[in-house]
C-alpha positions as CSV (number, residue, x, y, z in Angstrom):
1,X,198.9,51.4,209.6
2,X,198.2,50.4,206.0
3,X,199.6,53.7,204.7
4,X,202.9,53.2,206.7
5,X,203.3,49.7,205.1
6,X,202.9,51.0,201.6
7,X,205.3,53.8,202.2
8,X,207.9,51.4,203.7
9,X,207.7,49.1,200.7
10,X,208.1,52.0,198.3
11,X,211.1,53.4,200.1
12,X,212.8,49.9,200.2
13,X,212.3,49.4,196.5
14,X,214.4,52.5,195.8
15,X,217.4,50.8,197.4
16,X,216.9,47.4,195.7
17,X,219.4,46.5,193.0
18,X,218.2,47.2,189.5
19,X,218.7,43.5,188.7
20,X,215.8,42.6,191.0
21,X,213.6,45.4,189.7
22,X,214.0,44.3,186.0
23,X,210.9,42.2,185.3
24,X,211.0,40.3,188.5
25,X,214.6,39.2,188.0
26,X,214.6,38.6,184.2
27,X,217.5,40.7,183.1
28,X,217.5,39.7,179.4
29,X,214.7,41.1,177.3
30,X,212.3,38.5,175.9
31,X,212.6,40.2,172.5
32,X,215.3,39.3,169.9
33,X,216.1,41.7,167.0
34,X,217.3,40.6,163.5
35,X,217.1,42.4,160.2
36,X,214.8,45.1,161.6
37,X,212.4,42.4,162.8
38,X,211.6,41.3,166.4
39,X,210.6,37.9,167.8
40,X,210.7,35.9,171.0
41,X,213.0,33.1,172.2
42,X,210.4,30.5,171.2
43,X,211.1,31.4,167.5
44,X,213.4,29.0,165.6
45,X,216.1,31.1,163.9
46,X,216.7,30.1,160.3
47,X,218.3,33.4,159.0
48,X,222.0,33.7,159.3
49,X,222.0,37.5,160.0
50,X,223.3,38.7,163.3
51,X,221.0,38.5,166.3
52,X,220.8,41.3,168.9
53,X,220.0,40.5,172.5
54,X,219.1,43.4,175.0
55,X,218.6,43.9,178.6
56,X,215.3,45.0,180.2
57,X,217.1,47.9,182.0
58,X,219.6,49.8,179.9
59,X,221.4,51.0,183.0
60,X,222.5,47.6,184.1
61,X,226.1,46.5,183.8
62,X,227.6,43.1,183.8
63,X,228.9,40.3,181.5
64,X,227.2,38.7,178.4
65,X,227.9,35.1,177.3
66,X,226.6,33.0,174.4
67,X,227.0,29.2,174.6
68,X,226.0,26.2,172.4
69,X,225.0,22.9,173.8
70,X,227.5,20.1,173.0
71,X,227.0,16.4,172.5
72,X,228.3,15.8,175.9
73,X,225.6,17.9,177.5
74,X,227.9,20.8,178.4
75,X,227.5,24.4,177.2
76,X,230.5,25.7,175.2
77,X,231.1,29.4,174.8
78,X,231.0,30.7,171.2
79,X,232.0,34.1,169.8
80,X,229.8,37.1,170.4
81,X,230.2,40.9,170.4
82,X,229.1,43.2,173.2
83,X,227.7,46.2,171.4
84,X,227.2,48.0,174.8
85,X,226.5,46.9,178.3
86,X,222.9,46.8,177.2
87,X,223.3,44.8,174.0
88,X,225.0,41.6,172.8
89,X,225.3,40.6,169.2
90,X,225.7,37.0,168.0
91,X,226.7,36.4,164.4
92,X,225.8,32.8,163.4
93,X,228.3,32.8,160.5
94,X,231.2,33.1,163.0
95,X,230.6,29.5,164.2
96,X,233.2,27.1,163.0
97,X,232.6,23.7,161.4
98,X,234.4,22.1,164.4
99,X,232.0,23.7,166.9
100,X,229.0,22.7,164.9
101,X,230.1,19.1,164.5
102,X,230.5,18.8,168.3
103,X,227.1,20.4,169.0
104,X,224.0,18.4,169.9
105,X,221.3,18.3,167.3
106,X,217.5,18.5,167.9
107,X,215.2,17.4,165.1
108,X,212.3,19.7,164.3
109,X,209.7,17.7,162.3
110,X,207.8,20.9,161.3
111,X,210.9,22.3,159.6
112,X,212.5,18.9,158.7
113,X,215.8,20.3,160.1
114,X,218.2,19.6,162.8
115,X,218.6,22.5,165.2
116,X,221.3,23.6,167.7
117,X,220.5,25.1,171.1
118,X,222.0,28.4,172.1
119,X,222.1,29.6,175.7
120,X,222.3,33.4,176.3
121,X,223.6,34.4,179.7
122,X,223.9,37.8,181.4
123,X,225.4,38.2,184.9
124,X,225.1,41.6,186.5
125,X,227.9,43.2,188.5
126,X,226.2,42.2,191.7
127,X,226.0,38.5,190.7
128,X,222.4,38.2,189.5
129,X,222.2,35.8,186.5
130,X,219.6,35.4,183.8
131,X,219.6,32.7,181.2
132,X,217.5,32.3,178.0
133,X,217.6,29.6,175.3
134,X,216.7,29.5,171.7
135,X,217.0,27.0,168.8
136,X,218.8,27.9,165.6
137,X,218.9,26.0,162.2
138,X,222.4,26.1,160.7
139,X,223.2,22.9,158.9
140,X,221.2,22.0,155.8
141,X,217.7,20.6,156.2
142,X,217.1,16.9,155.8
143,X,216.9,16.3,152.1
144,X,213.7,15.5,150.3
145,X,214.0,13.5,147.1
146,X,211.4,13.5,144.3
147,X,210.9,12.5,140.7
148,X,213.2,9.5,140.8
149,X,213.5,8.0,137.4
150,X,215.6,5.3,135.7
151,X,215.5,5.3,131.9
152,X,217.2,2.8,129.6
153,X,216.8,1.7,126.0
154,X,216.9,-2.1,126.5
155,X,218.6,-4.9,128.5
156,X,221.8,-6.3,127.2
157,X,221.2,-10.0,127.8
158,X,224.7,-11.0,126.8
159,X,226.4,-8.9,129.5
160,X,223.4,-8.6,131.9
161,X,223.5,-4.8,131.7
162,X,221.1,-2.0,131.1
163,X,223.8,-0.4,129.0
164,X,224.2,-1.4,125.3
165,X,227.7,-2.7,124.8
166,X,227.4,-2.3,121.1
167,X,227.4,1.5,121.2
168,X,230.0,3.9,122.3
169,X,227.7,6.2,124.3
170,X,225.7,6.0,127.5
171,X,222.1,5.2,126.8
172,X,220.8,5.1,130.4
173,X,220.0,7.8,132.9
174,X,219.2,7.7,136.7
175,X,217.8,11.1,137.8
176,X,216.0,12.7,140.7
177,X,215.4,16.1,142.3
178,X,216.7,16.9,145.8
179,X,215.9,19.8,148.1
180,X,217.6,20.8,151.3
181,X,217.1,24.3,152.8
182,X,220.5,25.9,153.6
183,X,222.5,23.6,151.3
184,X,225.3,25.0,149.2
185,X,226.9,21.8,147.9
186,X,225.5,18.4,146.7
187,X,227.9,15.5,146.3
188,X,226.7,12.2,144.9
189,X,228.3,8.9,145.8
190,X,227.8,5.8,143.7
191,X,228.9,2.2,144.1
192,X,229.9,-0.3,141.4
193,X,227.2,-1.9,139.3
194,X,225.6,-5.4,139.6
195,X,225.6,-5.4,143.4
196,X,223.2,-7.1,145.8
197,X,224.9,-5.7,148.9
198,X,226.5,-2.4,149.6
199,X,230.3,-2.6,149.5
200,X,232.0,0.7,149.0
201,X,231.6,3.9,147.1
202,X,233.3,3.8,143.7
203,X,233.2,7.4,142.7
204,X,231.6,10.7,143.6
205,X,230.5,13.8,141.7
206,X,229.6,17.3,142.8
207,X,226.5,19.1,141.6
208,X,225.8,22.8,141.8
209,X,222.8,24.1,143.6
210,X,221.5,26.4,146.4
211,X,218.8,24.7,148.5
212,X,218.1,22.2,145.6
213,X,219.8,20.4,142.8
214,X,219.0,18.0,139.9
215,X,221.0,14.8,140.1
216,X,221.5,12.5,137.1
217,X,224.1,10.1,135.8
218,X,224.4,7.1,133.4
219,X,223.4,4.2,135.8
220,X,223.1,0.4,135.6
221,X,221.2,-1.9,137.9
222,X,222.7,-2.9,141.2
223,X,224.1,0.5,142.1
224,X,223.7,2.3,145.5
225,X,223.4,6.1,145.4
226,X,223.7,8.6,148.2
227,X,223.9,12.4,148.2
228,X,225.8,14.3,150.8
229,X,224.5,17.8,151.4
230,X,226.7,20.4,153.1
231,X,227.3,24.0,153.9
232,X,229.8,25.8,156.1
233,X,228.3,24.5,159.3
234,X,228.0,20.7,158.6
235,X,226.6,17.9,156.6
236,X,223.5,15.8,156.2
237,X,222.8,13.1,153.7
238,X,220.0,11.5,151.8
239,X,218.5,8.1,152.0
240,X,220.5,5.5,150.1
241,X,218.8,4.7,146.8
242,X,219.2,1.4,144.9
243,X,218.8,1.6,141.2
244,X,217.4,-1.9,140.9
245,X,214.3,-0.6,142.8
246,X,213.4,1.6,139.9
247,X,213.2,-1.1,137.2
248,X,209.7,-2.1,136.4
249,X,210.2,-4.7,133.7
250,X,209.2,-8.0,135.3
251,X,211.4,-10.0,132.9
252,X,214.5,-8.0,133.7
253,X,213.7,-8.2,137.5
254,X,213.3,-12.0,137.2
255,X,216.8,-12.2,135.5
256,X,218.4,-10.0,138.3
257,X,216.8,-12.3,140.9
258,X,218.1,-15.3,139.1
259,X,221.6,-13.8,139.3
260,X,221.1,-13.1,143.0
261,X,220.2,-16.7,143.6
262,X,223.2,-17.9,141.6
263,X,225.5,-15.7,143.8
264,X,223.9,-17.1,147.0
265,X,223.3,-13.6,148.3
266,X,220.3,-12.4,150.3
267,X,219.3,-9.0,151.5
268,X,221.4,-7.7,154.5
269,X,219.7,-7.5,157.9
270,X,220.3,-5.4,160.9
271,X,221.3,-8.5,162.8
272,X,224.0,-9.4,160.4
273,X,225.6,-6.0,160.9
274,X,225.3,-5.9,164.7
275,X,228.3,-6.1,166.9
276,X,228.6,-8.3,170.0
277,X,229.6,-5.2,172.1
278,X,226.4,-3.2,171.5
279,X,222.8,-3.5,170.4
280,X,221.1,-1.5,167.7
281,X,217.3,-1.0,167.6
282,X,217.3,1.3,164.6
283,X,217.2,4.4,166.9
284,X,219.6,3.9,169.7
285,X,223.1,2.4,170.1
286,X,223.3,0.6,173.5
287,X,226.8,-0.5,174.5
288,X,227.3,-3.4,176.9
289,X,229.7,-1.3,178.9
290,X,230.8,2.4,178.9
291,X,232.9,3.3,175.9
292,X,235.5,6.0,176.2
293,X,235.2,7.2,172.6
294,X,232.5,6.7,169.9
295,X,232.3,8.3,166.5
296,X,229.6,7.9,163.8
297,X,230.4,8.5,160.2
298,X,228.3,8.5,157.1
299,X,229.5,6.2,154.2
300,X,231.3,9.2,152.5
301,X,233.5,9.5,155.6
302,X,232.0,12.7,157.1
303,X,231.9,12.7,160.9
304,X,228.3,13.1,162.0
305,X,228.5,12.6,165.8
306,X,231.0,11.9,168.5
307,X,230.8,11.4,172.2
308,X,232.9,10.2,175.2
309,X,232.3,8.0,178.2
310,X,228.8,6.9,177.2
311,X,226.7,3.7,177.2
312,X,224.0,4.9,174.8
313,X,223.8,7.1,171.7
314,X,220.6,8.5,170.2
315,X,220.7,8.2,166.4
316,X,217.0,8.5,165.8
317,X,217.4,11.6,163.7
318,X,219.6,10.0,161.1
319,X,218.2,9.2,157.7
320,X,217.9,5.6,156.4
321,X,221.2,4.4,155.1
322,X,224.5,2.8,156.1
323,X,226.8,4.2,158.8
324,X,230.2,3.4,160.2
325,X,230.6,3.3,164.0
326,X,234.0,3.6,165.6
327,X,234.4,3.1,169.3
328,X,237.0,2.4,172.1
329,X,236.2,0.5,175.2
330,X,236.7,2.4,178.4
331,X,238.2,-0.6,180.2
332,X,241.3,-0.4,177.9
333,X,242.6,3.0,177.2
334,X,245.3,1.6,174.9
335,X,242.9,-0.3,172.7
336,X,242.5,0.6,169.1
337,X,239.3,1.9,167.7
338,X,236.8,-0.8,166.8
339,X,234.9,-0.2,163.6
340,X,231.6,-1.8,162.5
341,X,228.7,-1.0,160.2
342,X,225.0,-0.4,161.0
343,X,222.0,0.0,158.8
344,X,219.3,2.6,159.5
345,X,216.0,1.5,158.2
């Protein structure tokens, strides 16, 4: 009786669709190929070379599809090439800036980078579907700043400035090194001098560098400095630096504090920047009601995140600094976008 059962199972297996025979239903191979190297789907992709996905059975036929997870939680199809029925090739460089700006980010602390999630689908001709996912790093890594230094010859007490008004050259320098894997452009933004609160960026300057750059400029006290780092896939930016924080002379610091008191200005707080239509706990925006549209910009005007018909928005991955939030209430589709400012500590 036992031999008849084994024979029956063997015969039935010959007539099962290949899709069921392939690794218990897993149609997509667990191995990805890139640049003559192989790795699994748990590997975080940081190389921009094409990725090759294969099937566990080269005789299967069906349809491939590569998607990216959007901010709204839906998977959006992105360009890919079917090399053969057995292979699909995805070239990361074919992703547009628009697609990347609308994709959801996942922060990886070990890499200090924000990742996107790709979903690889294959549906066989007889309707059997297999899905695999992987993370890929495209936008520049979160910047790391080091060796911050503010140098100056003396303090001009007549004009309350670090710059000597009696000479016709700049005798101050604010400099630092900044590193960001994947970066191809570094843009510095600086406010006016003698500020106690951030107002607006006065000018910007581009610095050349691949993955890292040396930033320096003739600075004075009371200036806010930020660096926007970009490549073809998107933007990240540094923490906001304040030049006054790098003055060590207690006499000069006492004079600056005296000027602050005379101006009646105190340090800004999160509460001062909060809107009565949402709460901000330094990680999550929570709206009182559903908003139909919400956009988050950095202070240089780059769109970092957008979403629709939400009550909360996770901004925990953002660096410390100042951000602009624009939103529209869902209860009034004809309302204009409301804009406010938040501070990430």
